[in-house]
SERO-4910 file (N, C-alpha, C, O; in steps of 0.05 Angstrom, whole numbers):
BEGIN
 pado doro    nc1    nc2    nc3   cac1   cac2   cac3    cc1    cc2    cc3    oc1    oc2    oc3
  Met    A   1696   1822   2254   1718   1838   2268   1721   1838   2291   1742   1836   2302
  Ala    A   1703   1840   2300   1705   1843   2334   1717   1826   2345   1727   1833   2366
  Lys    A   1721   1802   2338   1745   1787   2350   1769   1786   2355   1780   1774   2374
  Lys    A   1781   1804   2334   1802   1808   2327   1807   1836   2333   1818   1851   2317
  Asp    A   1797   1845   2358   1796   1878   2372   1828   1871   2387   1842   1890   2386
  Lys    A   1838   1850   2398   1862   1849   2410   1890   1858   2386   1912   1853   2396
  Gln    A   1890   1864   2370   1905   1862   2346   1897   1890   2326   1915   1901   2314
  Ile    A   1877   1897   2325   1863   1919   2305   1875   1942   2318   1876   1944   2343
  Gln    A   1883   1958   2304   1891   1985   2302   1871   2009   2314   1847   2006   2309
  Phe    A   1878   2031   2330   1860   2053   2344   1847   2057   2308   1823   2053   2305
  Glu    A   1861   2064   2288   1843   2081   2268   1829   2055   2254   1805   2056   2254
  Glu    A   1838   2038   2245   1813   2019   2237   1794   2011   2251   1776   2000   2238
  Ala    A   1791   2011   2271   1773   1996   2296   1750   2026   2300   1726   2026   2308
  Phe    A   1767   2053   2291   1752   2070   2293   1736   2072   2264   1712   2071   2261
  Lys    A   1753   2074   2249   1734   2065   2217   1709   2052   2217   1687   2056   2206
  Arg    A   1720   2030   2234   1697   2000   2225   1674   2021   2243   1653   2023   2231
  Leu    A   1675   2036   2269   1653   2041   2285   1633   2054   2271   1609   2050   2270
  Asp    A   1655   2078   2256   1640   2095   2236   1622   2086   2216   1600   2096   2211
  Glu    A   1632   2069   2205   1613   2052   2186   1591   2043   2195   1570   2046   2183
  Ile    A   1594   2029   2222   1565   2014   2239   1554   2044   2238   1537   2048   2221
  Val    A   1559   2058   2248   1538   2087   2259   1527   2093   2234   1502   2094   2232
  Thr    A   1538   2097   2221   1527   2103   2184   1505   2075   2180   1482   2082   2174
  Lys    A   1507   2057   2182   1491   2032   2176   1472   2034   2194   1450   2031   2184
  Leu    A   1472   2037   2218   1457   2040   2235   1440   2065   2230   1418   2058   2221
  Glu    A   1442   2090   2234   1428   2110   2225   1408   2113   2196   1387   2126   2194
  Ser    A   1422   2095   2176   1409   2089   2156   1369   2075   2158   1348   2083   2146
  Gly    A   1374   2054   2178   1350   2045   2192   1338   2025   2169   1315   2017   2168
  Asp    A   1360   2017   2150   1351   2005   2132   1361   1975   2136   1365   1960   2117
  Leu    A   1364   1969   2159   1368   1938   2170   1351   1928   2184   1334   1943   2193
  Ser    A   1350   1905   2189   1329   1887   2198   1339   1893   2237   1358   1908   2242
  Leu    A   1329   1884   2250   1326   1886   2280   1358   1873   2283   1378   1886   2291
  Glu    A   1356   1841   2275   1377   1823   2280   1400   1831   2274   1420   1825   2286
  Glu    A   1399   1852   2247   1420   1861   2239   1436   1880   2251   1460   1879   2255
  Ser    A   1415   1903   2258   1423   1926   2281   1434   1912   2302   1458   1918   2304
  Met    A   1426   1894   2320   1440   1885   2338   1458   1877   2334   1476   1885   2350
  Thr    A   1466   1858   2313   1482   1848   2311   1519   1863   2306   1541   1855   2312
  Leu    A   1504   1895   2289   1531   1911   2293   1529   1935   2319   1547   1951   2326
  Phe    A   1502   1932   2331   1506   1946   2356   1528   1932   2378   1540   1945   2395
  Glu    A   1530   1908   2376   1545   1895   2395   1570   1892   2386   1586   1889   2404
  Glu    A   1578   1892   2365   1609   1903   2348   1608   1928   2348   1630   1935   2342
  Gly    A   1598   1942   2352   1606   1974   2364   1613   1981   2382   1630   1999   2385
  Ile    A   1598   1964   2407   1605   1960   2431   1637   1950   2431   1655   1965   2437
  Thr    A   1640   1931   2426   1663   1918   2422   1692   1938   2416   1713   1940   2428
  Leu    A   1684   1949   2394   1697   1970   2379   1699   1991   2396   1722   1999   2400
  Thr    A   1677   2005   2409   1687   2025   2426   1700   2014   2456   1710   2027   2475
  Glu    A   1697   1992   2453   1713   1989   2487   1745   1987   2485   1761   1991   2503
  Thr    A   1753   1979   2458   1776   1973   2443   1793   2001   2442   1815   2006   2452
  Cys    A   1775   2018   2428   1790   2039   2431   1790   2060   2447   1806   2080   2446
  Lys    A   1767   2054   2468   1774   2066   2505   1802   2060   2513   1817   2077   2521
  Thr    A   1812   2030   2510   1830   2014   2522   1849   2029   2514   1863   2038   2532
  Arg    A   1857   2037   2481   1883   2040   2467   1886   2070   2476   1907   2079   2486
  Leu    A   1864   2085   2472   1869   2107   2490   1879   2119   2512   1894   2138   2515
  Glu    A   1869   2103   2528   1876   2098   2558   1904   2094   2561   1918   2105   2578
  Ala    A   1913   2075   2542   1947   2064   2539   1955   2088   2531   1963   2100   2552
  Ala    A   1957   2103   2513   1965   2120   2501   1963   2152   2520   1981   2169   2521
  Glu    A   1941   2152   2532   1946   2172   2553   1965   2163   2569   1982   2181   2571
  Gln    A   1973   2139   2585   1991   2138   2606   2015   2141   2592   2034   2147   2607
  Lys    A   2021   2139   2569   2048   2148   2556   2055   2175   2542   2077   2178   2531
  Ile    A   2041   2191   2543   2042   2217   2546   2059   2226   2568   2058   2218   2591
  Gln    A   2076   2247   2557   2100   2259   2573   2097   2291   2565   2092   2301   2542
  Leu    A   2102   2306   2592   2101   2333   2588   2121   2346   2591   2131   2344   2614
  Leu    A   2139   2366   2567   2165   2372   2565   2158   2393   2582   2136   2403   2587
  Leu    A   2185   2399   2594   2184   2420   2618   2214   2438   2621   2234   2424   2617
  Lys    A   2217   2451   2623   2240   2470   2635   2239   2468   2660   2219   2472   2674
  Asp    A   2268   2459   2669   2272   2467   2700   2281   2492   2710   2285   2508   2692
  Ser    A   2286   2499   2729   2297   2522   2740   2328   2534   2720   2336   2557   2717
  Asp    A   2339   2510   2712   2369   2517   2708   2364   2524   2674   2383   2532   2660
  Gly    A   2332   2517   2662   2331   2516   2636   2336   2494   2624   2331   2496   2600
  Asn    A   2342   2475   2630   2348   2456   2621   2315   2438   2616   2296   2443   2631
  Leu    A   2313   2420   2596   2289   2408   2579   2289   2386   2596   2311   2378   2603
  Thr    A   2259   2370   2607   2270   2344   2628   2228   2332   2612   2210   2346   2602
  Leu    A   2231   2312   2617   2208   2300   2612   2194   2293   2639   2204   2282   2659
  Glu    A   2169   2299   2635   2159   2283   2661   2124   2273   2656   2107   2281   2640
  Asp    A   2125   2252   2675   2097   2243   2668   2076   2252   2670   2075   2257   2694
  Ile    A   2056   2259   2661   2027   2259   2669   2021   2246   2686   2031   2224   2689
  Asp    A   2002   2257   2703   1985   2243   2718   1958   2239   2709   1942   2226   2722
***
């Protein structure tokens, strides 16, 4: 799944990341399995971070100007 990170939706990546955390917390995995899941988790974390940063850049704040008109302004 980590190889498809450019195509995966935020919600899917976050759900998979949650599954990985649950498996790692169980303590029932071998070291090799744990490392593989940890690496996938790091990749998914970066994917989620990138998607959130992109969304943040698109957020606009709705404001009223001095005449009472509604305008959209980009958040810095």
